[in-house]
VOPAGU-2260 file (C-alpha; in pm, 1 decimal, decimal comma):
REM VOPAGU-2260
SITE   aa  ch    i         X         Y         Z
SITE  MET   A    0       0,0       0,0       0,0
SITE  GLU   A    1     132,9     345,3     -87,2
SITE  SER   A    2     254,7     568,5     190,6
SITE  ASN   A    3      -6,2     840,5     258,2
SITE  ASN   A    4     235,1    1072,4     439,1
SITE  GLN   A    5     318,2    1398,2     271,4
SITE  THR   A    6     680,5    1337,1     357,0
SITE  LYS   A    7     827,2    1080,1     120,0
SITE  ASN   A    8    1060,1     794,0     209,8
SITE  VAL   A    9    1369,0     845,0      -4,3
SITE  PHE   A   10    1631,0     571,9     -43,5
SITE  LEU   A   11    1990,5     561,9    -163,9
SITE  TRP   A   12    2211,0     254,9    -182,0
SITE  GLY   A   13    2581,6     195,8    -209,7
SITE  ALA   A   14    2905,2     102,1     -40,2
SITE  PHE   A   15    2978,4     441,8     118,7
SITE  ASP   A   16    3313,1     309,6     239,5
SITE  ILE   A   17    3501,0     638,8     220,1
SITE  LEU   A   18    3273,5     939,2     258,8
SITE  HIS   A   19    3373,8    1253,9      69,6
SITE  ASP   A   20    3225,7    1592,6     -22,6
SITE  GLY   A   21    3029,1    1446,4    -314,0
SITE  HIS   A   22    2850,3    1208,7     -77,5
SITE  PHE   A   23    2763,7    1489,9     161,9
SITE  LYS   A   24    2616,9    1695,5    -124,1
SITE  LEU   A   25    2427,6    1385,6    -246,9
SITE  PHE   A   26    2282,0    1330,7     101,2
SITE  GLN   A   27    2192,5    1697,9     128,4
SITE  GLU   A   28    2011,5    1699,4    -207,1
SITE  ALA   A   29    1831,4    1367,7    -149,3
SITE  SER   A   30    1718,5    1474,0     198,4
SITE  LYS   A   31    1546,5    1777,7      43,8
SITE  ILE   A   32    1311,2    1533,1    -131,6
SITE  GLY   A   33    1199,8    1357,3     188,2
SITE  ASN   A   34    1313,1    1143,2     479,6
SITE  LEU   A   35    1642,5     991,4     370,3
SITE  TYR   A   36    1725,9     626,1     426,7
SITE  VAL   A   37    2040,8     455,2     304,7
SITE  ILE   A   38    2101,8      91,8     218,2
SITE  VAL   A   39    2462,9      -3,4     290,8
SITE  LEU   A   40    2602,6    -297,3      98,3
SITE  PRO   A   41    2702,9    -584,3     329,3
SITE  ASP   A   42    3072,9    -666,9     353,4
SITE  LYS   A   43    3016,9   -1000,0     178,6
SITE  LYS   A   44    2865,1    -834,2    -130,7
SITE  MET   A   45    3107,4    -544,3    -131,8
SITE  SER   A   46    3418,3    -760,9    -104,1
SITE  GLU   A   47    3323,9    -931,3    -432,9
SITE  SER   A   48    3430,0    -618,4    -622,0
SITE  LYS   A   49    3611,8    -381,3    -384,0
SITE  ARG   A   50    3866,9    -374,0    -107,4
SITE  ILE   A   51    3690,8    -278,1     216,2
SITE  ILE   A   52    3833,7      -0,1     433,8
SITE  HIS   A   53    3547,4      21,7     687,4
SITE  ASP   A   54    3327,1    -273,0     779,6
SITE  GLU   A   55    2951,5    -256,1     724,3
SITE  ASN   A   56    2875,9    -142,9    1080,2
SITE  GLU   A   57    3135,4     137,1    1066,5
SITE  ARG   A   58    2997,4     250,4     730,2
SITE  ARG   A   59    2644,4     250,2     868,5
SITE  GLU   A   60    2748,3     450,2    1175,2
SITE  ASN   A   61    2948,7     698,8     965,7
SITE  LEU   A   62    2642,1     760,4     748,7
SITE  LEU   A   63    2422,7     828,8    1050,1
SITE  LYS   A   64    2677,6    1081,3    1180,8
SITE  THR   A   65    2627,7    1298,7     870,7
SITE  GLY   A   66    2300,1    1430,1    1010,3
SITE  TYR   A   67    2115,6    1389,0     679,0
SITE  ILE   A   68    2011,7    1026,3     714,9
SITE  ARG   A   69    1714,1     911,4     919,2
SITE  SER   A   70    1826,1     548,4     922,7
SITE  ALA   A   71    2075,1     321,6     746,8
SITE  PHE   A   72    2026,5     -47,6     678,4
SITE  VAL   A   73    2283,7    -313,4     591,1
SITE  ASP   A   74    2096,1    -498,0     318,2
SITE  ALA   A   75    2117,9    -621,2     -41,3
SITE  LEU   A   76    1934,3    -805,0    -313,9
SITE  PRO   A   77    1764,9   -1046,7    -318,9
SITE  ASP   A   78    1629,0    -961,7      28,1
SITE  LEU   A   79    1605,7    -585,3      78,8
SITE  LYS   A   80    1420,0    -651,9     402,3
SITE  CYS   A   81    1456,2    -285,1     494,0
SITE  PHE   A   82    1150,1    -217,4     277,1
SITE  ASP   A   83     941,8    -425,6     517,9
SITE  LEU   A   84    1023,9    -159,2     779,1
SITE  VAL   A   85    1011,7     150,7     559,0
SITE  PRO   A   86     834,2     133,7     221,4
SITE  PRO   A   87    1012,0     333,4     -50,9
SITE  ASP   A   88     839,7     623,5    -225,4
SITE  ILE   A   89    1147,8     739,4    -414,2
SITE  PHE   A   90    1466,5     547,2    -488,1
SITE  CYS   A   91    1770,6     750,6    -590,3
SITE  PHE   A   92    2065,6     612,8    -783,3
SITE  GLY   A   93    2407,3     771,4    -797,6
SITE  TYR   A   94    2514,4     898,5   -1139,0
SITE  ASP   A   95    2789,1     632,5   -1149,8
SITE  GLN   A   96    2601,6     325,7   -1028,6
SITE  ASP   A   97    2595,3      15,4   -1245,8
SITE  VAL   A   98    2298,1      14,4   -1485,0
SITE  GLN   A   99    2244,8    -362,8   -1452,7
SITE  TRP   A  100    2212,7    -330,4   -1075,1
SITE  GLN   A  101    1980,2     -34,7   -1121,4
SITE  GLU   A  102    1751,1    -248,1   -1336,6
SITE  LYS   A  103    1756,7    -536,8   -1087,9
SITE  ILE   A  104    1668,6    -306,5    -800,6
SITE  LYS   A  105    1398,6    -127,6   -1003,0
SITE  SER   A  106    1240,7    -460,4   -1090,8
SITE  HIS   A  107    1250,9    -582,2    -731,0
SITE  ILE   A  108    1101,6    -260,2    -593,1
SITE  SER   A  109     840,2    -207,9    -867,1
SITE  ASN   A  110     691,4    -553,0    -810,5
SITE  LYS   A  111     615,5    -480,5    -446,5
SITE  PHE   A  112     589,6     -98,8    -445,3
SITE  PRO   A  113     448,9       6,8    -783,5
SITE  TRP   A  114     415,2     371,6    -676,0
SITE  CYS   A  115     789,0     407,9    -615,0
SITE  LYS   A  116     960,9     661,7    -840,4
SITE  PHE   A  117    1325,0     634,9    -949,0
SITE  ILE   A  118    1570,4     921,1    -983,6
SITE  ILE   A  119    1930,6     936,0   -1099,9
SITE  MET   A  120    2109,1    1196,3    -890,8
SITE  GLY   A  121    2369,9    1436,4   -1024,4
SITE  LYS   A  122    2746,6    1435,7    -991,3
SITE  TYR   A  123    2840,1    1647,7    -692,0
SITE  ALA   A  124    3219,6    1614,4    -684,0
SITE  ASP   A  125    3509,0    1540,4    -916,2
SITE  ILE   A  126    3647,1    1277,2    -680,0
SITE  HIS   A  127    3529,3     919,5    -655,5
SITE  SER   A  128    3563,0     678,7    -362,0
SITE  SER   A  129    3769,5     442,8    -579,8
SITE  ASP   A  130    4028,1     718,2    -624,2
SITE  LEU   A  131    4054,6     759,9    -246,8
SITE  ARG   A  132    4071,7     384,7    -188,4
SITE  GLU   A  133    4380,9     361,7    -410,8
SITE  ILE   A  134    4577,7     607,2    -196,0
SITE  MET   A  135    4480,3     449,8     137,0
């Protein structure tokens, strides 16, 4: 059932291993749309493609410290159990997120929450977390 609140539940997802200015601007812009929730990739999923600097709990806690995020969930496909707690009204993708994963997530969400809208957010910094990971 669609959320009747005027305030929308807005979701982002990603690794968020090394937070930088672009992330803070992303959080700021997404939080203007509604209550911001973030899905943090679990260590197991993230380690398949990236070297981990901060474990999933540290990443979750660091996100909450930004002051923009109402709650952060460690979750991933195929489960995305966080939506059982907070139904999504708007799901935001980063400008650089993998298109195949975007389509998988859209399909998963649309089946259960057909009212959910999808947005691709802008690029808010010239630096990328992968660049920072290489120098750490």
